[in-house]
C-alpha positions as CSV (number, residue, x, y, z in Angstrom):
1,M,11.3,-31.2,6.1
2,K,13.2,-30.3,9.4
3,S,14.8,-27.2,10.2
4,G,18.6,-27.0,8.8
5,A,17.8,-29.3,6.2
6,P,19.5,-28.5,2.9
7,I,17.1,-26.8,-0.1
8,S,17.5,-28.0,-3.3
9,A,16.4,-25.7,-5.9
10,I,16.5,-25.5,-10.1
11,I,15.7,-22.5,-12.0
12,L,14.7,-22.7,-15.0
13,R,15.6,-19.4,-18.0
14,Y,13.0,-19.6,-20.5
15,F,13.3,-18.3,-23.8
16,N,10.3,-17.2,-25.6
17,P,7.7,-19.4,-24.7
18,I,4.9,-20.0,-27.6
19,G,1.9,-22.3,-28.0
20,S,-0.9,-23.9,-26.2
21,H,-2.1,-27.1,-24.9
22,P,-2.8,-29.2,-28.1
23,S,-6.1,-30.1,-26.5
24,G,-7.2,-26.7,-27.3
25,L,-8.4,-26.0,-23.9
26,I,-5.1,-23.9,-22.2
27,G,-3.6,-21.4,-23.9
28,E,-2.5,-17.8,-23.3
29,M,-5.5,-15.2,-23.3
30,P,-3.9,-11.6,-22.8
31,N,-5.9,-8.8,-21.2
32,G,-6.0,-6.0,-23.7
33,V,-3.1,-5.6,-26.3
34,P,-1.2,-8.6,-26.7
35,A,2.7,-7.7,-25.3
36,N,3.8,-10.8,-27.0
37,L,4.3,-11.8,-30.6
38,I,2.3,-15.0,-31.0
39,P,-1.3,-13.7,-29.2
40,Y,-0.8,-10.9,-31.0
41,L,-0.2,-12.2,-34.3
42,T,-2.5,-15.0,-34.0
43,Q,-5.3,-12.0,-33.3
44,T,-4.1,-10.3,-35.9
45,A,-4.8,-13.8,-38.3
46,I,-8.6,-13.8,-37.0
47,G,-9.4,-10.0,-37.9
48,I,-8.9,-8.9,-33.9
49,R,-6.0,-6.6,-34.8
50,E,-5.8,-4.8,-37.9
51,C,-1.8,-5.3,-38.9
52,L,1.2,-7.1,-37.1
53,S,4.1,-4.2,-36.6
54,V,7.3,-5.9,-37.2
55,F,10.0,-3.7,-35.3
56,G,12.6,-3.1,-37.7
57,D,14.1,-4.8,-40.7
58,D,17.6,-3.6,-41.1
59,Y,19.1,-5.8,-38.0
60,D,22.8,-7.7,-39.2
61,T,20.4,-10.8,-39.9
62,P,19.5,-12.8,-42.8
63,D,16.4,-11.1,-43.5
64,G,16.8,-7.5,-41.3
65,S,14.4,-9.4,-38.8
66,C,15.2,-10.3,-35.4
67,I,16.4,-13.5,-33.9
68,R,14.7,-15.5,-30.7
69,D,14.7,-19.2,-29.5
70,F,10.9,-19.6,-29.6
71,I,10.1,-22.7,-27.4
72,Y,6.6,-24.5,-27.5
73,V,4.8,-24.5,-24.1
74,V,4.3,-28.5,-24.1
75,D,8.3,-28.7,-24.3
76,L,8.8,-26.4,-21.3
77,A,6.1,-28.3,-19.1
78,K,8.0,-31.3,-20.0
79,A,11.7,-29.2,-18.6
80,H,9.8,-28.2,-15.8
81,V,8.9,-32.1,-14.9
82,A,12.8,-33.2,-15.3
83,A,13.4,-30.5,-13.1
84,M,11.4,-31.6,-10.3
85,A,12.1,-35.0,-10.9
86,R,15.9,-34.2,-10.5
87,I,14.8,-32.1,-7.1
88,V,12.7,-35.3,-5.8
89,E,15.6,-37.9,-6.7
90,G,18.1,-35.6,-4.8
91,K,20.4,-35.4,-8.0
92,N,21.1,-31.9,-7.5
93,A,25.2,-31.1,-8.2
94,E,24.6,-27.9,-6.2
95,P,22.1,-26.3,-4.4
96,V,20.8,-24.6,-6.7
97,E,20.7,-24.7,-10.5
98,I,20.2,-23.2,-13.6
99,F,19.2,-24.3,-16.7
100,N,18.5,-22.5,-20.2
101,V,15.5,-23.9,-21.0
102,G,14.6,-23.1,-25.4
103,T,15.3,-25.1,-28.4
104,G,18.7,-23.7,-29.1
105,K,17.8,-22.3,-32.3
106,G,17.3,-18.5,-33.4
107,V,14.2,-18.0,-36.1
108,S,13.7,-14.8,-37.3
109,V,10.5,-12.8,-36.9
110,F,9.9,-13.1,-40.8
111,E,10.9,-17.0,-40.9
112,L,8.1,-17.3,-38.1
113,I,5.3,-14.8,-39.3
114,N,6.1,-17.2,-43.1
115,T,6.2,-20.7,-41.2
116,F,2.6,-19.5,-39.5
117,E,1.3,-18.5,-42.7
118,K,2.4,-21.9,-44.5
119,C,1.2,-24.2,-42.0
120,T,-2.4,-22.5,-41.2
121,G,-2.8,-21.4,-44.7
122,V,-3.8,-17.6,-43.2
123,K,-2.0,-14.5,-45.1
124,L,-1.1,-12.3,-42.5
125,N,-1.3,-8.6,-42.6
126,Y,2.2,-7.2,-41.1
127,K,4.1,-3.8,-41.5
128,V,7.5,-3.0,-40.7
129,V,7.7,0.1,-38.5
130,P,10.7,1.2,-36.6
131,R,13.0,-0.2,-34.3
132,R,12.0,-0.7,-30.4
133,A,15.0,1.1,-28.0
134,G,16.5,-1.6,-26.6
135,D,15.8,-5.3,-28.6
136,I,18.4,-7.1,-29.2
137,E,19.6,-8.4,-32.4
138,K,19.5,-11.9,-32.0
139,V,19.4,-14.1,-29.1
140,W,18.8,-17.6,-28.4
141,G,19.7,-20.4,-25.6
142,N,22.9,-22.6,-25.1
143,V,20.8,-25.3,-24.1
144,D,23.4,-28.4,-23.8
145,K,23.2,-28.2,-20.3
146,A,19.6,-28.6,-19.6
147,N,20.3,-31.6,-22.7
148,N,22.9,-33.4,-20.9
149,V,22.3,-32.7,-17.4
150,L,18.3,-33.1,-16.8
151,G,17.9,-35.4,-20.0
152,W,15.4,-33.2,-21.6
153,K,15.3,-31.5,-25.0
154,A,12.9,-29.6,-27.1
155,V,11.8,-31.9,-29.7
156,H,8.2,-30.2,-30.9
157,T,8.5,-28.4,-34.4
158,L,7.9,-24.5,-34.5
159,E,5.1,-25.6,-37.2
160,E,3.3,-27.6,-34.0
161,A,3.2,-24.9,-31.5
162,L,2.3,-22.3,-34.6
163,S,-0.6,-24.5,-35.3
164,S,-1.4,-24.9,-31.7
165,A,-1.3,-21.3,-31.2
166,W,-3.7,-20.5,-33.7
167,N,-6.0,-23.6,-32.8
168,W,-6.1,-21.8,-29.2
169,Q,-7.2,-18.4,-31.2
170,K,-10.0,-20.3,-33.2
171,V,-11.1,-22.0,-29.8
172,L,-11.7,-18.5,-28.3
173,R,-13.5,-16.9,-31.8
174,E,-15.9,-20.1,-31.3
175,K,-16.7,-19.9,-27.8
176,G,-16.9,-16.0,-28.4
177,I,-14.2,-15.6,-25.7
178,M,-12.2,-13.3,-28.6
């Protein structure tokens, strides 16, 4: 690329990435106590952590827990491919474009826990603790632009994402890593 040539960029605004590669070879492995919900959940399910804390059950949501947009990492990877294709093909409408990458649907923390228990058969030990300062009650992405402009859409289910995260945690245990 010569100096002064226009540069195109795409920014992908993720919501809450979850899950692991279906092969069981790639996944999230935080050092120390996990800061993200899913590794904490899977570590609790396998016995590394004693109890999962649910931060608040008094939000103005159907079940009182926070609502988030959880996106499977496989769908997220495909969003990256679609974004790169747009740049390589020179289709950017602006020098910098921004896309929300999520499912466009909110799932509560209690819904996520129940779904995990149903798809894995593992009963989670959890307790409700006070809200964390600054936690937003409900948030999910408007992904219409990514769907329409990139031709991308999240297609995998919450069950697939949670099952993959659980499989990854079991692989770590089998290999003596965690």
